[in-house]
N, C-alpha and C positions, 0 to 999 in steps of 0.2 A: 796089696790088693789090687784087683783089674779095674782099670777106668770106667766110669757109667756109661752105658751105652743105651741108646734111645732108637725106637723104631724109625724116627725121621726127625731130621734138622732141616728147619725152614729159615732161610737167610733173606730178612728183610720182612718190614711190618707195614708194608702198603696194602692195597687191595688185593693183590694176587698173593701176597704171602699170608695174609690174615685168613682169605678165602681158603687156602691151602690148610695152613695150620688149624683152624676152625673144625673144617670138615674131617681131618684126620683124628683130632682129640675128641670129637663128639661120637666117633665110632670107636673111642676107647684106646687108641694107640698111644704111645709114650712119645710126646713132640716136644723138642726144644726148638722155640724161635729166637733168632738172634738179631738184634736190630741196633745199628749203630749211631742212631740219634738218642738224644736225651731220652725221648718216650716217643712212642708211634705217633706220626703226624707232626714231631718237632720240626721237621726241615721243609713241611708245607704250610704256606700260607694262601694259597690260591683257593678261589672256588672250583667248582666242578658239576657236571650235571650227571645224576644218578639215574640209571633206568631200573624200575622195579624188578623186573623180571630177573636178572642175574642175582640179585640179592635175595629176592624170594625163594630161590631154588636153594639158598644156603640157610638162610633165616626167615622162614615164612612170615614170622610175627614181627619183623623189623619195624614195621611203623608205630609199634607201641612205644619206642623209647629212643629211636634213632635220632640224631640231631640234624633234622631235615629243615631246609630254608622255606622254599616256596614249591608248589606243584606247578608244572609248566602247563599254560593252557594256549599259548600261541607260539607259533614259529615264523620268525620273518627271515627273508634272505635278500640281501641287498648287493648291487651291482654299483660301485662308486666310481665316478671321476673325480676331480678335484673340488667340485662345487655342488654336485649333485647326486642322486642314485636312483636307479630303477630297481624296483622290489616286488617280491611277492610276500603275503601274508597266508599263513593257515591257522585258524582259530576256531576251535570247535567246544561246545559246551559238554560234549562227551568226554574231554579231557578234565571237566571240572567235577565229575562224579567218581567218588572212591570205588574200589581202589585206585588211586592215581598212577599213571604210567610213569612219569618222569619228573624229578625234583632236582632243584640246585641244593648243594651243599658247600660247606667250607671243609675242605679236605682236614686241616689240622683236628678240627671237632669230630668228624665224621671217622678217621683213622684210630682217633683216641677211644672212641665208643666202640669200634669194631673191636680193637686189641682186648678191651675189657670182655667183651663176649668170648674171645680165643681164650683168655684166662679162666672165665666161668666154665668154659669146656673142659679145662682140665691140661691145658699146654703151659709150659714153662716157659715164661718170656724173660729173656736177658738183654738189657739195653746197654748203650754206651759202650758196646764191644763190636770191634772189627774182625770179620774172618779175612784173615791174610792169605789163606790157601786152601785147596781141598786135599785131604789126604788120600793117596793112592794105595794100593794093593795090588801091584801090577796094573792092569787097565781097570780094575775095580774102584770106585769111590767109596771110602770107608768110614769118612767123617771129615771134620774140619780142623783148622788150626787158627787159633784165635789170639789176639793180642791181650785177653785177659782168660778167665776161666781156668786157669792153670795149663793153658797151651793147647792141647788136642782133645777133642770131644769126638764120639764115635756114633754111628748110626748105620742102620741098613740102606737109608737112602738120604741123600741131600737134597731139597728143592731149592733152586736158585730164584729168588724173587728181589733181586737187590738193584734193579733199575737198569736202564739203558746204558749208562756209563760204567756198568760194573766191570772189573777186571778179572773176577773170579774164572769165568767161563773162557775168556781169553788166555788166562794163564795155564789153564788146563789143557788148551789147544781144542776146545769144543767149537770154537767159532773164530774166525779172523778179527782183525782190527776194525772199528767202526770208520765209515767212510763219510766224509762231509756231505757227500750227495745223498746219503740214504737216512740223514738224521735232521731234523728241523729244531731251531732255536725259538723258544716262545717265551714271550714275557708278559707279564699280568699284573695288574694293580686292583685292589679292592678300594672302592671309593664310598665313604659312609654318607649316607642321606636318610633323612627322617621316613619312615613307613609312608606316612600320608602322602609326602612328595613323590617317591617313587610310585605308588599306586596312581596319583593323579596323572604324572607324566605316561605311564605306560598303559593306562586304562584298565586298572585291574583292581581286585578287591583284595581283602586281606588273604594273606597264603596263595593267592594266584600268581603265576610269573610268566615272564616272557624271554625268550630267546632270540637274539639276531646275529645271524653270520654274514659276515661282509668279505667282498673280493673286489679287486680292481686296484685303482691307483694308489691305495693306501700301501701297498708293498712296494711301491716304486718299481716295478717290473720284475721283481723276484717272486719266485714260486712260493706263494703262502696265503693266508687268510686271516681275517680279524674277527672278533667275536664279542659280544655284549649280552650279559644276562643278568637278571633280578635276582638278589637274595632279600632276607628279610627286612634288613635296614641297610644295605649295601649295594653296589653294582660290582660286578667283576667285568673288566674289560681287559681285552689282550690282543696281541698280534703275534702270528709266529711265520719264519721263513726258512726256507733250508738253509743249513750252516754254510755249504759250499758257497751259495748265493750272496750272503754275508760278506763272506771272503773276497768273492769277485766282482762285487757291485762297486761300479765306478764312482759312485757317488761317497763310498765309504761311510754310508748312513748306520749308525749304531742301533741296536735294537731298542734301546730306550727312546731315541730319537724318532724312531719309527713309530714307537707308541704314541709318544707327544703328538705326532702329525694326526695320528687317528683320532685322538681325543679333540683335537683343533678343527676336525672336518666341520662345515656347516651343518649337516645333518645329524652330528654326533654331540656337537657341544653343547646344545641346549638340553639333551637328555642327561648330561653328567653336571650340568652346572651346579656349582654349589658343593659338589661332592669334595670329602676331605679325605685324601688319600692316606692310608695308614699302614697299608701293607703292599709289599712289591716283591715279586720272585721271577725267576729265569730258570727254565728246565728244558731238558732235551726230549724229544719225541722221534721214536723210530718212524722214518717214513719210508723205507726201502719195499714195503708191501710184501705181496705173495712171494716174490723171487728172491728177497733177502732174508726170508725166515731159516735160521740154521737148524741142524739137528736138534731137537729138543729133548731127547731122552738117551740114556746109554745103561752102561752097568753101574747101578748105584747113583744115578743122578737125572734130574729133570731140570728143565727151564720153564719158567711161567712169566706172564706179563709182559713188561716192555723189555724185559732182559731177553726175550725170544723174539723181539720185533713184532708181536702181534698187536700192540697197541698203535694206533694212528689217528690222524685227524680227519679221516674220510667222513665219519659220522658223528665225531665228537663224543665217542662212547669209550673213552680209554678205561674208566674206571670199570666199565661194565664188561668189557673184552678182558681186562685183567682177571677179574673175580672169576669168570668162567673159565679161564685156563687153570687158575689155581683151584678150583673145584675139580675140575675134571682130572688133573695131575693126582689130586688127594684120592680120588675115587678109583684111580687105577692102582694106586699102592695098597688100598684098603682090599681090593679084590685080590691082588697079588699075595698078600700076607694071609688071607683067608684060605688061599689055595695052598699054602705051605711051600710054594716054590721060593727059591732064591731071587732075590731083588736084581735081577740081570737086565740086560737089554731085552732079552725075550719076553720076560714077565712085564716089562713097563711099555712095550711096543703099542699095547691097546690105547695108551694114550694119545698117540699120534692119530689113530683111527678115530677116537672120539672126537678130536679136534676137528678132522676133515669132516666129520658127519655134522658138526655144529656150525652156527653161524659165523663162527670166527674164522674158519678158513674158507667157509664158502664165500663169504663178503670179500676177504683178501683176493681169493682167486677171480672174483667177477670184476674187482677193479685193477687186477694185476698190471694190465697195461697203462694205467693212468699215470704213475710216477714217471714213465718214459715220456709219455704225451706232454704233460706240463713242463718237463725238464727241458725238452727241444722246441717248446712253443711259448716263449715269452709273450707273444703277442695276446693271448688269452689274458693276461694281466694288465695289459697296456692298451693295445689298439682297441679291442672289443669293448671294453667298459667305456671307452670315450665314445665310440661309434653309437653303441646303444643309448647312451645318455643324449647325445646329440640329436639322435634320431627321435627320441621322446620330446626333447625340447621342441623339436621343429614341428611334429605334429600337435602338440598341445597348444602351440603359440597361435593366436588368432592375429594374422596380419595382413589379410587381404589376398595371400596366395592360395589357390586352390588345392585340395589334397591330393589330386593326381600329380600336379606339378612336385609337391612335397615328397610324394612316395619315389617319384624319379630321382629327385634329388637325395634321398636317403640310400635308395639302391646304388646310385652313383658314387656316392662317399664310400660304401662298403666295397665295391669293386675298385675304386682307386687306391683303398688302402690295402686290400688284400688280393685283387685281382680274381677273375671267376675260379681259375684253377685253384687259387688258394682257399678260396671259401669252400669249395668242394671238398679240397683235402683235409681241412679243419672240421668240417662237418662229418666226414668220415673218420677220422681219429676220435673224434668225442665219442661217435656210435660205437666204435671198436672197443675204446675204453669203457663204456657204461653199458653195454648190451647185456 
């Protein structure tokens, strides 16, 4: 008896894998999804931010039963030194009108819900199974070899959605080893607080939420950011820095110690006071940007989500970028199957074109110089946060000194710290990286 063959095998049941498997199954294709965890979401305890646009394109009525925490009505961005912060807030009642634009979610619950939708669409899900390698017929991927399922399983196309630290694509030679300079390590905690306490501290009502993004002394000069946002009855707080910076940091600060430092900051501690820590996780995030994205398709294979380096922390939109890549990959396979063409690199090439025309690659391209700028300019995380906070302190302190003198003092402190040429050069770098 010949082994069973599928139209597509999806490796991984995170946002990108679920998006791909759901889209394929909904179109009537025979889909096998393989997840190494006990169940989808079992390896995720952290919270996340969900943008509705990406999921609406896959499941238009997701709001009916998806496990959503709070819809976001306010965005804060804080630049911290050791004792203070300078920040901006944007809050709009337009974000308080359905359909809502952004939500906080708990990934374990969300991934489990999304997986149920995948199975309802007709895909076969197998958990607690590890894909050990891709099966090749010459240069054509024809299936996968598993530690279970009797070994080999065959399909016309294999979609890799198995995470940034996946070994499958590297084993097959589709891209090289990960570099510590292109990957960030993020640590997160979920702190439980009563709903009424959360709503009072963040000035929100039932189901309304707040996101705070943090930059400055909290990362001890390493390239990275912190974040804090509200769930239904908990807070998600975390910090992430480049893996290479953790390795080279002369203080040898551990990721968990960095998170504890963030929690103890005088501007953060009152917001989380009394929170009970019940969940903690650490995970890798690809941060190489546009220039680090490998080839994402070939003869019988495709790469989606953070396996391809698409997901990054520029926008805090990881799940949304991932779901978009999964959907676009699936739509490419559906079109290729409908045309009757063999699933080769030529028939899968429209996937890259679709990515290039989407916000995924456009945004990565827009910020393609940013990783290099930040890597070579640690003063953006040390010198400038301190200068900006001291300038604010000086200007807002009433001590008998006139404002003109204070302005000269502030400008003098900037020039002393970076010199005029450095200030101009830094301004140019930021302009070039974000224009």
